[in-house]
C-alpha positions in Angstrom: 30.3 -20.1 18.0 32.4 -17.4 16.4 31.8 -15.6 13.0 34.5 -14.2 10.8 34.3 -12.5 7.4 36.0 -13.5 4.3 38.5 -10.7 3.5 37.6 -10.9 -0.2 33.8 -11.2 -0.4 32.7 -10.4 3.2 30.8 -13.8 3.4 30.4 -15.0 7.0 32.2 -18.2 8.1 31.1 -19.8 11.4 33.3 -22.0 13.6 33.4 -23.3 17.2 36.4 -21.5 18.8 36.2 -23.7 21.9 37.6 -26.6 19.9 40.9 -24.9 19.4 43.7 -23.8 21.7 45.3 -20.4 22.2 48.0 -19.6 19.6 46.7 -22.2 17.1 46.5 -21.1 13.5 43.3 -22.0 11.5 43.1 -21.9 7.7 39.7 -21.3 6.1 38.4 -21.5 2.5 35.4 -19.3 1.7 32.5 -21.3 0.2 31.4 -18.3 -1.8 34.6 -17.1 -3.5 37.2 -19.8 -2.7 39.6 -17.4 -1.0 41.9 -19.1 1.5 43.0 -17.2 4.6 44.3 -17.9 8.0 43.6 -16.6 11.5 45.3 -17.2 14.9 43.4 -17.9 18.1 44.4 -15.3 20.6 43.4 -14.8 24.2 41.3 -11.8 25.1 43.4 -8.8 25.5 43.5 -7.1 28.9 41.6 -4.1 27.6 38.9 -6.3 26.1 38.5 -8.0 29.4 38.3 -4.7 31.2 35.7 -3.5 28.7 33.5 -6.5 29.5 33.6 -5.6 33.2 32.5 -2.0 32.5 28.8 -1.1 32.6 27.1 -1.1 29.2 27.3 2.3 27.4 24.3 1.6 25.2 21.6 4.3 25.4 19.1 2.5 23.1 18.7 -0.1 20.4 17.6 0.0 16.8 15.5 -3.0 15.9 15.9 -3.5 12.2 12.7 -5.3 11.0 13.3 -8.4 8.9 12.1 -8.2 5.3 13.1 -9.7 2.0 16.4 -7.9 2.0 17.8 -9.0 5.4 17.2 -10.7 8.7 16.1 -9.0 11.9 19.1 -7.1 13.5 19.7 -5.3 16.8 22.1 -2.4 16.7 23.2 -0.6 19.8 23.2 3.2 20.0 25.7 5.3 22.0 25.9 8.9 23.1 26.6 11.4 20.4 26.2 10.9 16.6 25.3 7.4 15.4 25.6 7.4 11.6 23.4 4.7 10.0 23.9 3.1 6.6 24.4 -0.1 4.7 27.3 -2.4 5.7 30.1 -2.4 3.1 33.7 -3.2 3.5 35.5 0.0 4.4 32.3 1.9 5.2 32.8 3.8 8.5 29.2 4.2 9.7 28.7 3.6 13.4 25.5 1.6 12.9 25.9 -0.6 9.9 22.9 -2.6 8.6 23.7 -5.8 6.8 21.3 -5.7 3.8 21.1 -6.0 0.1 18.3 -3.3 0.0 19.2 -1.2 -3.1 17.4 1.8 -1.6 19.5 1.9 1.6 22.5 4.2 1.2 26.0 3.6 2.6 25.5 6.7 4.8 21.7 7.2 5.1 21.0 9.1 8.2 22.2 10.1 11.7 20.6 9.7 15.2 22.2 12.0 17.7 21.7 10.9 21.3 22.1 13.6 24.0 20.6 14.6 27.3 18.1 17.5 27.6 18.1 20.1 30.5 16.2 17.6 32.7 18.9 15.0 32.1 16.5 12.8 30.0 17.8 11.1 26.9 16.9 12.9 23.7 17.1 11.2 20.2 17.2 13.4 17.1 17.0 11.9 13.6 18.3 13.7 10.5 18.7 12.5 6.9 22.2 11.8 5.6 21.4 13.3 2.9 20.3 10.1 1.2 19.1 9.3 -2.3 15.7 7.8 -1.2 15.0 9.8 1.9 14.3 9.1 5.6 10.7 8.7 6.6 9.2 9.1 10.1 5.5 8.2 10.5 5.2 8.1 6.7 6.5 11.7 6.3 9.7 12.3 4.6 12.3 14.4 6.4 13.2 17.5 4.4 16.7 18.7 3.8 18.4 19.8 7.0 15.2 18.9 8.9 15.7 17.3 12.3 13.0 15.3 14.1 13.0 14.4 17.8 12.0 10.7 18.1 11.2 8.6 21.1 10.9 5.0 22.3 8.8 3.0 19.8 9.2 5.4 16.9 9.1 3.6 13.5 11.2 5.1 10.8 12.1 3.9 7.3 15.3 4.1 5.3 14.5 3.1 1.7 12.7 -0.2 2.1 14.2 -0.9 5.5 12.0 -0.3 8.6 13.5 0.4 12.0 12.1 0.8 15.5 13.9 2.8 18.2 13.9 1.2 21.6 15.1 3.7 24.2 17.2 2.3 27.1 15.1 2.4 30.3 18.2 1.9 32.5 19.8 5.1 31.2 16.8 7.4 32.0 15.9 7.5 35.6 12.7 9.6 35.0 11.2 7.2 32.5 8.0 5.6 33.8 8.0 1.8 34.3 5.7 -0.4 32.2 3.6 -2.7 34.3 
């Protein structure tokens, strides 16, 4: 099953792409806003196929906990700055959370992933700055404050709670859990 977004209202439309042939054009009508739009079924590009053969570049996952504003979501982190905020059409955050939480900003915070001098992964969280703050262990991060977080850290953006799950495959020195 494939999901596409309505270009007008961002509503998801789901369809079974295996029922159609390469080059076929499909026309959809959004059930929310009534917008009609077309897509063409195309084969995977060569670069997309090559990307699927490369090893995963994820260095951790954000587990967005389900609440009344949204469903549970898993968001992959990569090396460098991972800006986190609410999904909105045209918003260029790296880790977009699909939510109707009014206290979640479009650009709420940033997690910077790097390696320390021992080559271990290091996760540093800083506020955006946001309107409602970023909380770690029920303590608000101050302006320009940075907090080193680790596997299992719970942090909150507005009313949205997130757990960091560090990638065990990317850190050779991380102890195994038995």
